[in-house]
N, C-alpha and C positions, 0 to 999 in steps of 0.2 A: 504494500500499499504506500502511496507517495504522501509525504507528510504534507500538511497544509496550515495554514495559520487560521485561527478562528475569525469567524466574522466580528467579534468584539474588537479587532485590532483595526477595523475599517476605520479610515479618518484619523487615524494615530500616526504619527511620523515615525517612520522606519528607517534604520539603516541596514541595508543589504549589503552582504559581503559574499564573494564567492570563493569557495574552498575546494582547491584541486588537489592539496596534498604537497605542492610545490613551497619553497621558501617564499616566493612572492607572494601566495595566499597567505601565508603565515603572518608575513608583514602587513599584509591587507587586513587580516584579523585583529593585530594590535590596533591599527589605526581606526577600525570600525568599532571596536570596543570603546575606545575613548571618545569617539564622535558620539556614539549612542549615550554614554554616560553624560556628555557635555550637554547634549540636546535633550536627555531625558526621553530617549526615544527607545522603540521595540528594536532589538537586534534580531535580523533575520540571515542566518548562515545558511548559504545554499550550497549543495553539491549536486552537479548534474551527473546523470549517468546514461548508458545507451545499451542496447543488445550488443554492440561491437566491443565493449568494453571487456572482453575475456583476455585470458592470459595463454601461456604457452600449453597449458593442458587441454586448450579448446574452449568451445561454447560454455557458458556458464548459465544457469537458470536465472530468470530475471529477477527472481525474489533475492536471489544471492547477489546479484548486481546491486541491487536497491540496497541491501543491508550493508554492502561494502561502502557505497556511497555514505550512509548514515554512519558507519564507523570512521569514515574520514573525517566527518563533522566532529564526532567525540574526540578523536584522536588530536585533532587540531587545536581544541581548548585543553586538552591534556597536556599538549606540548607546550602550548602558550601561557597557560595560567594554572596548571594542576587540576583543572576541572571548569565547569561552568561557573561564571560570575554569580555570585549570589546577590548582587545588589543591581542587576539588570534584568528585564524581562527578555527571556530568549525564545523564539520560535524557529528551531531548524526545519530546514525545507530541503526534501530531495525530489529532483525533477527528472524525469526521464526526458533526454532530448540534450540537444547541444548546449554548451556553457552559455553562449551568448544570448540565446533565445530563453534559457531557463532563467538567467539573471534578469533580463528586460520583463519577464512575464512577473518576476516577484515585486515588481514596482506597483504601487497603488496610486501614486500621486506626485505632484510636483515638489512637495516638501519632503519626500524621501531623499536618501542619498544611497548611490551605488558605489560600493569600496571594491575596486578590484586591483589584484596584484599584476603586475606588469610582466613579471618574468625576467630571463635575463636579456631580453632585447631593450628592456627600459623604454625611453622616448620612442626608439626606432619602431618598437612592437606596436606602438598605437597606429603606425602607419601602415603596417603591412596588411595586405588584402586577407581578409578573413580571420583577422585576430579578434579574440573575445573583447578587448578594449575598444578597438575600431568599432565593433558591432555594436556595443553599448552606447558608444557615443552617437552613432548614427541612429538608434533606434529608442533609447531610454528616455523618458518623459519628464526626468529627475536629474539633477547634477551627478555626473560620473567623477569619481575621485579615483585616478591611478596611483598606486602605491609601488615603489620599485623595492627590492628587496633589500637595497644598500641601506635604506632608512632604518631597517630592523638590525642589520649588521652595524650600523654606527652606533645605535643605542646599545647593543650588545658589548662593543668594543669599549665605549665610554665606561660601561659598568664594571668591565675586566680592568681597566686602566685606573679608573678613580676608587675601587672598592665599593661602589655604590651598589644598592640592591639590583637584582635584574629588573629590567623595564616592564614590569606588570604595570598595564595601561593605567592611567590616572590614579596611581598610589592605590589601588585596589587589589585584591585578589592574591595577596601574599600567602606563602606557605601555612600551612596549619588550618585554613579556612577549610569548611565542611564544602562537599561537592554537591550542591542541589542539582536535582533534576531539572532539565530545561522545562519551561512553562509552555503549555498548549501544544505538547506533542502528541501525534495520533499514533 
């Protein structure tokens, strides 16, 4: 079953973030959590999946592919923050289809923000035909915020050099916090 946000979030400002499992999407997650906290918005992490997402073992059942997409969301939050942030409303969403169309379909209005990792191509990647960022810029009805993985690396390097705590977004989500379940997951 594809996850959906409940009807109660219609009209609510949302920050949508694409999660692919890449370093760029992890950097985008940091930015999206900070943006959602700043705007007091609902955070909507999106993982797209398709029937062609098999591996060397051959085709996989659709339910397994969808569960893998959901695990990708859970893993990103685990890696970034040690679990889901307790101080944000989070509505994870798995969508069957391409990443660009999946992200654009999650937008509900012009006050939303769509945060996307740019990958290793950075600014050049936005210009490449068929890129997820390019698709979102062309079709999203809200602002698109591209984030390069270098932003995350700079924050991590600063923490390592200065001895500062790891850059858990907006000072939240430190170690030792309980890991609540996401809100509104079906």
